[in-house]
LOLUM-700503 format. One line per 2 residues: number of its first residue (from 1); their letters; for each residue x, y, z of C-alpha. Coordinates in nm, 3 decimals, decimal comma, padded with zeros to 5 digits. Layout:
BEGIN
NUM	a	X Y Z; ...;
END
This chain:
BEGIN
1	mp	01,323 -01,890 01,083; 01,590 -02,129 00,980;
3	rs	01,649 -02,392 01,220; 02,028 -02,454 01,136;
5	gr	02,288 -02,263 01,298; 02,511 -02,274 00,969;
7	hn	02,228 -02,177 00,754; 02,182 -01,871 00,967;
9	lg	02,538 -01,711 00,947; 02,493 -01,515 00,619;
11	rw	02,192 -01,341 00,812; 02,379 -01,278 01,130;
13	re	02,639 -01,078 00,893; 02,366 -00,892 00,744;
15	lg	02,207 -00,765 01,080; 02,559 -00,685 01,181;
17	is	02,572 -00,931 01,457; 02,953 -01,105 01,501;
19	fs	03,050 -01,393 01,718; 03,390 -01,548 01,800;
21	pa	03,454 -01,874 01,577; 03,445 -02,074 01,917;
23	al	03,119 -01,956 01,973; 02,971 -02,002 01,636;
25	al	03,106 -02,361 01,626; 02,925 -02,427 01,968;
27	la	02,621 -02,263 01,860; 02,634 -02,456 01,546;
29	al	02,705 -02,780 01,705; 02,399 -02,723 01,934;
31	nv	02,159 -02,586 01,660; 02,118 -02,263 01,818;
33	tp	02,025 -01,973 01,655; 02,158 -01,654 01,817;
35	pa	01,909 -01,355 01,906; 01,885 -01,107 01,608;
37	ra	01,961 -00,738 01,673; 01,707 -00,527 01,852;
39	qt	01,502 -00,296 01,615; 01,510 00,090 01,708;
41	yn	01,180 00,258 01,684; 01,173 00,641 01,637;
43	ll	00,840 00,829 01,671; 00,884 01,110 01,426;
45	ht	00,533 01,307 01,397; 00,214 01,238 01,599;
47	ft	-00,109 01,353 01,443; -00,344 01,593 01,638;
49	gt	-00,651 01,645 01,371; -00,625 02,003 01,350;
51	pd	-00,454 02,144 01,187; -00,202 01,876 01,076;
53	ga	-00,436 01,607 00,967; -00,539 01,289 01,109;
55	np	-00,554 00,917 01,033; -00,322 00,866 00,717;
57	ya	-00,386 00,578 00,539; -00,111 00,630 00,294;
59	gl	00,247 00,567 00,305; 00,557 00,801 00,233;
61	ig	00,783 00,912 -00,047; 01,082 01,106 -00,019;
63	ds	01,321 01,341 -00,198; 01,713 01,383 -00,207;
65	sg	01,706 01,624 00,067; 01,535 01,382 00,313;
67	nl	01,205 01,516 00,358; 00,906 01,273 00,354;
69	yg	00,584 01,350 00,182; 00,223 01,203 00,256;
71	ta	-00,153 01,249 00,286; -00,388 01,228 00,567;
73	fy	-00,762 01,114 00,509; -00,893 01,353 00,789;
75	gg	-00,797 01,653 00,958; -00,676 01,987 00,838;
77	ag	-00,820 02,327 00,847; -01,128 02,153 00,666;
79	gd	-01,166 01,842 00,802; -01,124 01,689 00,469;
81	gv	-00,744 01,559 00,491; -00,417 01,715 00,409;
83	vy	-00,077 01,696 00,197; 00,182 01,723 00,460;
85	ml	00,570 01,712 00,463; 00,823 01,600 00,724;
87	ds	01,166 01,761 00,701; 01,489 01,530 00,831;
89	ag	01,422 01,675 01,176; 01,073 01,560 01,170;
91	ne	00,896 01,887 01,135; 00,569 01,864 00,985;
93	tv	00,456 02,136 00,749; 00,091 02,114 00,573;
95	ly	00,134 02,176 00,229; -00,232 02,148 00,143;
97	sf	-00,551 02,141 00,337; -00,856 01,994 00,166;
99	mg	-01,175 02,186 00,213; -01,446 01,980 00,021;
101	vk	-01,581 01,933 -00,290; -01,428 02,159 -00,529;
103	gg	-01,031 02,072 -00,484; -01,134 01,704 -00,379;
105	an	-01,155 01,556 -00,030; -01,005 01,279 00,180;
107	pq	-00,688 01,169 00,014; -00,625 00,787 00,084;
109	aa	-00,327 00,711 -00,151; 00,063 00,785 -00,150;
111	ll	00,146 01,085 -00,348; 00,373 01,056 -00,678;
113	rd	00,657 01,368 -00,694; 00,805 01,508 -01,040;
115	ss	01,173 01,602 -01,127; 01,043 01,971 -01,069;
117	gn	00,899 01,893 -00,730; 00,510 01,886 -00,818;
119	ly	00,305 01,638 -00,647; 00,030 01,424 -00,791;
121	gt	-00,246 01,244 -00,605; -00,608 01,132 -00,591;
123	tv	-00,880 01,194 -00,358; -01,168 00,912 -00,271;
125	yg	-01,446 01,192 -00,258; -01,512 01,579 -00,407;
127	ga	-01,539 01,703 -00,736; -01,811 01,785 -00,946;
129	gg	-01,874 01,468 -01,118; -02,215 01,287 -01,080;
131	gc	-02,327 00,934 -01,047; -02,205 00,897 -00,709;
133	sc	-02,305 00,828 -00,374; -02,229 01,093 -00,090;
135	ng	-02,009 01,045 00,212; -02,228 01,241 00,460;
137	pl	-02,191 01,593 00,331; -01,953 01,530 00,085;
139	cg	-02,042 01,428 -00,270; -01,870 01,368 -00,590;
141	cg	-01,662 01,072 -00,745; -01,307 01,187 -00,645;
143	tv	-01,045 01,389 -00,809; -00,671 01,357 -00,935;
145	fk	-00,501 01,676 -00,801; -00,170 01,844 -00,870;
147	ld	00,016 02,050 -00,588; 00,291 02,241 -00,706;
149	ta	00,616 02,383 -00,498; 00,406 02,699 -00,385;
151	gt	00,133 02,515 -00,236; -00,122 02,590 -00,524;
153	et	-00,355 02,276 -00,586; -00,509 02,202 -00,932;
155	vv	-00,763 01,955 -01,009; -00,637 01,754 -01,323;
157	nt	-00,923 01,553 -01,342; -01,292 01,516 -01,188;
159	fd	-01,416 01,167 -01,202; -01,766 01,155 -01,348;
161	ns	-01,967 00,805 -01,328; -02,303 00,920 -01,464;
163	at	-02,442 00,727 -01,748; -02,307 00,941 -02,046;
165	ay	-01,934 00,916 -01,895; -01,874 00,606 -01,689;
167	eg	-01,537 00,708 -01,584; -01,523 00,521 -01,244;
169	en	-01,552 00,657 -00,883; -01,363 00,706 -00,569;
171	pn	-01,023 00,656 -00,649; -00,825 00,546 -00,350;
173	sg	-00,498 00,424 -00,487; -00,192 00,625 -00,601;
175	li	-00,054 00,721 -00,945; 00,251 00,602 -01,146;
177	wd	00,407 00,792 -01,444; 00,429 00,625 -01,782;
179	ta	00,640 00,814 -02,065; 00,370 00,703 -02,340;
181	lg	00,071 00,708 -02,123; 00,109 00,987 -01,894;
183	lc	-00,051 00,937 -01,540; -00,181 00,580 -01,475;
185	gt	-00,395 00,484 -01,193; -00,726 00,288 -01,088;
187	ap	-01,083 00,383 -00,978; -01,239 00,068 -00,758;
189	ag	-01,586 00,140 -00,841; -01,796 00,277 -01,163;
191	gg	-01,733 00,192 -01,504; -01,975 00,038 -01,737;
193	fq	-01,991 -00,284 -01,528; -01,945 -00,100 -01,176;
195	sg	-01,662 -00,294 -01,109; -01,402 -00,035 -01,150;
197	iv	-01,146 00,068 -01,417; -00,791 00,137 -01,530;
199	yt	-00,736 00,485 -01,633; -00,448 00,712 -01,823;
201	lg	-00,448 01,067 -01,760; -00,243 01,353 -01,916;
203	tt	-00,123 01,654 -01,735; -00,431 01,851 -01,908;
205	pn	-00,732 01,888 -01,695; -00,993 01,618 -01,742;
207	sl	-00,786 01,454 -02,026; -00,871 01,102 -01,869;
209	nv	-00,882 00,787 -02,091; -01,056 00,488 -01,986;
211	qy	-00,798 00,168 -02,052; -00,978 -00,083 -01,913;
213	vf	-01,328 -00,176 -01,760; -01,341 -00,453 -01,484;
215	hp	-01,617 -00,713 -01,515; -01,685 -00,924 -01,226;
217	at	-01,578 -01,262 -01,414; -01,236 -01,095 -01,465;
219	gk	-01,187 -00,902 -01,179; -01,368 -00,653 -00,946;
221	hp	-01,277 -00,365 -00,751; -00,936 -00,269 -00,801;
223	na	-00,823 -00,116 -00,453; -00,452 -00,083 -00,550;
225	gl	-00,246 00,103 -00,796; -00,016 -00,020 -01,062;
227	ir	00,333 -00,121 -01,156; 00,496 -00,094 -01,479;
229	ds	00,779 -00,315 -01,620; 01,030 -00,250 -01,867;
231	sg	00,798 -00,328 -02,171; 00,528 -00,106 -02,095;
233	nl	00,297 -00,368 -01,930; 00,094 -00,288 -01,633;
235	yg	00,029 -00,494 -01,337; -00,229 -00,480 -01,060;
237	tt	-00,475 -00,636 -00,827; -00,878 -00,663 -00,783;
239	te	-00,988 -00,759 -00,433; -01,296 -00,962 -00,557;
241	gg	-01,389 -01,112 -00,879; -01,234 -01,371 -01,105;
243	gg	-01,504 -01,605 -01,051; -01,576 -01,875 -00,774;
245	gt	-01,859 -01,637 -00,629; -02,140 -01,913 -00,584;
247	gg	-01,944 -02,139 -00,307; -01,624 -02,149 -00,109;
249	pc	-01,481 -01,867 00,084; -01,571 -01,572 -00,130;
251	ag	-01,929 -01,662 -00,201; -02,132 -01,359 -00,297;
253	qs	-01,834 -01,168 -00,410; -01,784 -01,299 -00,740;
255	gc	-01,469 -01,449 -00,637; -01,159 -01,388 -00,416;
257	gv	-00,957 -01,147 -00,627; -00,712 -01,151 -00,921;
259	vf	-00,370 -01,035 -01,027; -00,392 -00,910 -01,367;
261	kl	-00,182 -00,763 -01,645; -00,278 -00,504 -01,911;
263	ds	-00,041 -00,457 -02,192; 00,046 -00,146 -02,378;
265	ag	-00,250 -00,185 -02,607; -00,508 -00,233 -02,348;
267	ne	-00,538 -00,614 -02,364; -00,616 -00,758 -02,023;
269	td	-00,500 -01,102 -01,891; -00,593 -01,258 -01,540;
271	lh	-00,238 -01,407 -01,431; -00,378 -01,565 -01,110;
273	hf	-00,740 -01,600 -00,961; -00,731 -01,647 -00,589;
275	sg	-00,936 -01,928 -00,430; -00,891 -01,888 -00,051;
277	pd	-00,617 -02,124 00,061; -00,397 -01,925 -00,159;
279	ge	-00,512 -01,600 -00,037; -00,816 -01,376 -00,062;
281	hp	-00,879 -00,998 -00,125; -00,566 -00,867 -00,237;
283	na	-00,584 -00,504 -00,134; -00,230 -00,411 -00,240;
285	av	-00,027 -00,337 -00,540; 00,216 -00,595 -00,653;
287	ll	00,580 -00,577 -00,655; 00,816 -00,652 -00,935;
289	ys	01,056 -00,878 -00,780; 01,253 -00,954 -01,104;
291	ad	01,183 -00,933 -01,418; 00,942 -01,254 -01,432;
293	tl	00,794 -01,268 -01,084; 00,574 -01,050 -00,881;
295	yg	00,546 -01,035 -00,482; 00,207 -00,943 -00,318;
297	tt	-00,004 -00,976 -00,019; -00,378 -01,056 00,042;
299	sd	-00,572 -00,941 00,341; -00,723 -01,264 00,417;
301	gg	-00,730 -01,636 00,325; -00,414 -01,859 00,373;
303	as	-00,398 -02,137 00,605; -00,544 -01,946 00,896;
305	gy	-00,752 -01,677 00,718; -00,526 -01,373 00,825;
307	gv	-00,384 -01,316 00,479; -00,064 -01,402 00,308;
309	vf	00,259 -01,306 00,122; 00,267 -01,485 -00,196;
311	ml	00,499 -01,482 -00,501; 00,370 -01,526 -00,878;
313	di	00,587 -01,654 -01,166; 00,435 -01,426 -01,436;
315	aa	00,480 -01,625 -01,748; 00,350 -01,948 -01,577;
317	gt	00,106 -01,780 -01,399; 00,203 -02,025 -01,067;
319	et	00,167 -01,876 -00,741; 00,346 -01,974 -00,425;
321	vl	00,245 -01,894 -00,059; 00,559 -01,760 00,094;
323	hs	00,382 -01,683 00,453; 00,030 -01,766 00,586;
325	ft	-00,013 -01,489 00,863; -00,148 -01,684 01,191;
327	gg	-00,315 -01,394 01,348; -00,068 -01,426 01,651;
329	ad	00,271 -01,257 01,712; 00,376 -01,244 01,332;
331	ga	00,071 -01,020 01,237; -00,279 -01,036 01,081;
333	np	-00,431 -00,888 00,754; -00,189 -00,714 00,543;
335	ya	-00,327 -00,418 00,340; -00,015 -00,292 00,197;
337	sl	00,227 -00,361 -00,096; 00,579 -00,483 -00,022;
339	ir	00,925 -00,348 -00,059; 01,242 -00,522 -00,141;
341	dp	01,615 -00,479 -00,024; 01,918 -00,572 -00,220;
343	ag	01,945 -00,878 -00,044; 01,607 -01,013 -00,173;
345	nv	01,413 -00,978 00,161; 01,070 -00,811 00,137;
347	yg	00,913 -00,573 00,390; 00,558 -00,473 00,484;
349	tt	00,316 -00,425 00,760; -00,024 -00,577 00,874;
351	vn	-00,335 -00,397 00,991; -00,378 -00,647 01,308;
353	gg	-00,211 -00,899 01,494; 00,119 -00,876 01,690;
355	as	00,158 -00,881 02,041; -00,107 -00,632 02,127;
357	gk	-00,328 -00,674 01,813; -00,245 -00,339 01,665;
359	gv	-00,038 -00,459 01,386; 00,326 -00,529 01,306;
361	vf	00,614 -00,436 01,058; 00,733 -00,771 00,933;
363	mv	01,012 -00,894 00,708; 01,002 -01,222 00,483;
365	da	01,360 -01,361 00,353; 01,418 -01,501 00,012;
367	sg	01,347 -01,840 00,170; 01,013 -01,736 00,266;
369	ne	01,106 -01,696 00,656; 00,889 -01,435 00,839;
371	tt	01,040 -01,205 01,137; 00,862 -00,948 01,322;
373	ly	01,042 -00,658 01,347; 00,805 -00,448 01,546;
375	sf	00,471 -00,483 01,726; 00,278 -00,163 01,755;
377	tg	00,124 -00,110 02,102; -00,166 00,113 02,034;
379	ga	-00,036 00,347 02,245; 00,206 00,672 02,171;
381	dg	00,387 00,449 01,903; 00,059 00,381 01,669;
383	an	-00,171 00,157 01,570; -00,323 -00,033 01,276;
385	py	-00,075 00,035 00,989; -00,251 00,034 00,647;
387	ag	00,046 00,144 00,439; 00,360 00,003 00,309;
389	ll	00,701 00,081 00,380; 00,970 00,343 00,252;
391	rd	01,317 00,249 00,273; 01,639 00,444 00,247;
393	ak	01,988 00,409 00,132; 02,082 00,311 00,504;
395	gr	01,798 00,039 00,522; 01,577 00,269 00,760;
397	ly	01,217 00,218 00,757; 00,984 00,474 00,726;
399	gt	00,593 00,434 00,761; 00,267 00,537 00,910;
401	ty	-00,009 00,411 01,126; -00,349 00,513 01,091;
403	gg	-00,460 00,487 01,467; -00,271 00,543 01,794;
405	gs	-00,082 00,856 01,912; -00,288 01,150 02,027;
407	ta	-00,609 01,055 02,171; -00,761 01,365 02,030;
409	cs	-00,932 01,143 01,748; -01,119 00,814 01,812;
411	gg	-00,862 00,549 01,850; -00,590 00,796 01,773;
413	cg	-00,501 01,031 01,510; -00,198 00,820 01,373;
415	vv	00,182 00,868 01,341; 00,483 00,871 01,145;
417	fq	00,759 00,640 01,249; 01,106 00,517 01,156;
419	li	01,242 00,177 01,238; 01,591 00,088 01,203;
421	p	01,635 -00,310 01,135;
END
């Protein structure tokens, strides 16, 4: 946090904290920072496994009525995950329960909602495609699905990574919409080099087009989704690859991961190769912070090895580490992407670290100062948030935790929470 009392005046006003002129003068003279306003944590839903779902990896999206939508990896009527909705009062409705191979299984990513209220998403397993390993009784390379407002699911694409297709496999990230390309996403495995792909897809079933095939030298395993700029360029990350695999912190992994750009013609450019001290293993999508700047996280690396928040100048390819997590009160291992508020602060989560080691919600201000907004205890309030946050017009934050909450699941079934900074 900034050390100067004078420097903190703007931040106090943002938080709604007021002091008399005399008190401010005294605090500034003593170089004392007033305490930040306490955060208000609200538990919105506790998952129980059946029938409401369990263990959400994914974050939330909202609609204009204040409803929240998400996915849970397990649970539901078939045990293979659900799509759910929470209304503004916190009442949960299961919109769809995955039942195995044909309709897909185990959704890991957040949803995309169109103007008609249809939801689109991906499942890691299921589908009828070949060339993929099985997850216990579940086989298939994964699917892209559509869920209409009546709760009817349609499989838009079944991934096929057999030698005749090499479409990729096991999509674990969400989708974005491009007016020219249609649905856009990534698959972390498969493709001709078995290192993952970027794909586009129309709304016609099985109209997938492989936009780019990753090679370990230029990136390997894109675990995160994509973002798009106003010119139609796509940006993303790969958790490995990029070179440097013969030594150093990412030996044997073909590199520590990259940030890449894919133009509208399908030409790929590596914007940054991670090397360890600047971060390792970006598992999250990047944030287009401004027209020429990306923000992101890596789950490992940095000064203490617990991950970083970074800034990347797109044109220059210059990366700056804004915060290196210590594994203590500030958190450890961020797997989620960031969101931004109008003041330039960014918000995210870490899976581990914090007061109880069960993860935190954090904020990094425009000067790179990190503040822990909430530390999960691992009890009723949840544990281990893998997903990013949703921010509403009033500045309230919404998110999910993979564990904690109900003990019906080993380690907890997870929760949906609200945090009012």
